[in-house]
ZADO-1210 file (C-alpha; in nm, 4 decimals, padded with zeros to 6 digits):
<atoms>
<atom x="00.0000" y="00.0000" z="00.0000" code="MET" pos="1"/>
<atom x="00.1459" y="00.3293" z="-00.1077" code="LYS" pos="2"/>
<atom x="00.0662" y="00.6418" z="00.0912" code="ILE" pos="3"/>
<atom x="00.0617" y="00.9475" z="-00.1252" code="THR" pos="4"/>
<atom x="00.0864" y="01.3116" z="-00.0347" code="THR" pos="5"/>
<atom x="-00.2760" y="01.3549" z="-00.1326" code="LYS" pos="6"/>
<atom x="-00.3815" y="01.0959" z="00.1266" code="THR" pos="7"/>
<atom x="-00.1777" y="01.2669" z="00.3989" code="LEU" pos="8"/>
<atom x="-00.3311" y="01.6040" z="00.3143" code="LEU" pos="9"/>
<atom x="-00.6804" y="01.4565" z="00.3389" code="ASN" pos="10"/>
<atom x="-00.5952" y="01.3206" z="00.6851" code="GLY" pos="11"/>
<atom x="-00.4623" y="01.6583" z="00.7933" code="ASN" pos="12"/>
<atom x="-00.7735" y="01.8313" z="00.6642" code="LYS" pos="13"/>
<atom x="-00.9907" y="01.5933" z="00.8633" code="LEU" pos="14"/>
<atom x="-00.7902" y="01.6598" z="01.1790" code="ALA" pos="15"/>
<atom x="-00.8157" y="02.0360" z="01.1291" code="ILE" pos="16"/>
<atom x="-01.1906" y="02.0176" z="01.0689" code="ILE" pos="17"/>
<atom x="-01.2292" y="01.8005" z="01.3804" code="PHE" pos="18"/>
<atom x="-01.0352" y="02.0518" z="01.5932" code="LEU" pos="19"/>
<atom x="-01.2302" y="02.3452" z="01.4509" code="ILE" pos="20"/>
<atom x="-01.5577" y="02.1868" z="01.5577" code="PHE" pos="21"/>
<atom x="-01.4248" y="02.0536" z="01.8883" code="LEU" pos="22"/>
<atom x="-01.2514" y="02.3682" z="02.0199" code="ALA" pos="23"/>
<atom x="-01.5571" y="02.5971" z="02.0205" code="PRO" pos="24"/>
<atom x="-01.7628" y="02.3309" z="02.1948" code="ASN" pos="25"/>
<atom x="-01.5076" y="02.3045" z="02.4742" code="LEU" pos="26"/>
<atom x="-01.4817" y="02.6837" z="02.4998" code="ALA" pos="27"/>
<atom x="-01.8579" y="02.7360" z="02.5060" code="PHE" pos="28"/>
<atom x="-01.9041" y="02.4590" z="02.7608" code="GLY" pos="29"/>
<atom x="-01.6979" y="02.6414" z="03.0229" code="VAL" pos="30"/>
<atom x="-01.9158" y="02.8223" z="03.2719" code="GLU" pos="31"/>
<atom x="-01.6429" y="03.0408" z="03.4176" code="SER" pos="32"/>
<atom x="-01.2691" y="03.0897" z="03.3865" code="THR" pos="33"/>
<atom x="-01.2307" y="03.0012" z="03.7523" code="LYS" pos="34"/>
<atom x="-01.3340" y="02.6438" z="03.6756" code="GLY" pos="35"/>
<atom x="-01.0743" y="02.6075" z="03.4001" code="VAL" pos="36"/>
<atom x="-00.7976" y="02.7523" z="03.6163" code="LEU" pos="37"/>
<atom x="-00.8837" y="02.5233" z="03.9057" code="SER" pos="38"/>
<atom x="-00.8683" y="02.2188" z="03.6752" code="ILE" pos="39"/>
<atom x="-00.5249" y="02.3253" z="03.5515" code="ILE" pos="40"/>
<atom x="-00.4081" y="02.4033" z="03.9054" code="TYR" pos="41"/>
<atom x="-00.5232" y="02.0658" z="04.0396" code="ASN" pos="42"/>
<atom x="-00.3557" y="01.8922" z="03.7480" code="GLY" pos="43"/>
<atom x="-00.0281" y="02.0677" z="03.8208" code="LEU" pos="44"/>
<atom x="-00.0534" y="01.9839" z="04.1893" code="LEU" pos="45"/>
<atom x="-00.0892" y="01.6160" z="04.1114" code="SER" pos="46"/>
<atom x="00.2191" y="01.6177" z="03.8853" code="TRP" pos="47"/>
<atom x="00.4471" y="01.8131" z="04.1194" code="THR" pos="48"/>
<atom x="00.5440" y="01.5242" z="04.3531" code="PRO" pos="49"/>
<atom x="00.6083" y="01.2934" z="04.0591" code="LEU" pos="50"/>
<atom x="00.8337" y="01.5434" z="03.8831" code="ILE" pos="51"/>
<atom x="01.0149" y="01.6250" z="04.2080" code="LYS" pos="52"/>
<atom x="01.0787" y="01.2556" z="04.2762" code="THR" pos="53"/>
<atom x="01.2062" y="01.1985" z="03.9223" code="ALA" pos="54"/>
<atom x="01.4396" y="01.4995" z="03.9435" code="CYS" pos="55"/>
<atom x="01.5800" y="01.3871" z="04.2774" code="LEU" pos="56"/>
<atom x="01.6334" y="01.0347" z="04.1438" code="TRP" pos="57"/>
<atom x="01.8221" y="01.1701" z="03.8408" code="VAL" pos="58"/>
<atom x="02.0251" y="01.4040" z="04.0611" code="PHE" pos="59"/>
<atom x="02.1361" y="01.1321" z="04.3047" code="TRP" pos="60"/>
<atom x="02.2081" y="00.8921" z="04.0188" code="THR" pos="61"/>
<atom x="02.4381" y="01.1490" z="03.8613" code="LEU" pos="62"/>
<atom x="02.6046" y="01.2130" z="04.1978" code="VAL" pos="63"/>
<atom x="02.6737" y="00.8413" z="04.2421" code="ILE" pos="64"/>
<atom x="02.8058" y="00.8120" z="03.8869" code="ILE" pos="65"/>
<atom x="03.0321" y="01.1104" z="03.9456" code="ASP" pos="66"/>
<atom x="03.1696" y="00.9621" z="04.2680" code="LEU" pos="67"/>
<atom x="03.2456" y="00.6267" z="04.1080" code="VAL" pos="68"/>
</atoms>
């Protein structure tokens, strides 16, 4: 099966059309900006310990490698 440029462009057009129709629905469904900001804030709070743990693990691994 040969994928042509024309096929790829049709896929991109479908994705763009999907996003055009999806984005306004998400934007119009928001009741207030406070709700959106709280969702983002809660999402960041849940990722903070994971990122901190990963950074500390990388840091101590590099320290051990440097000492050896």
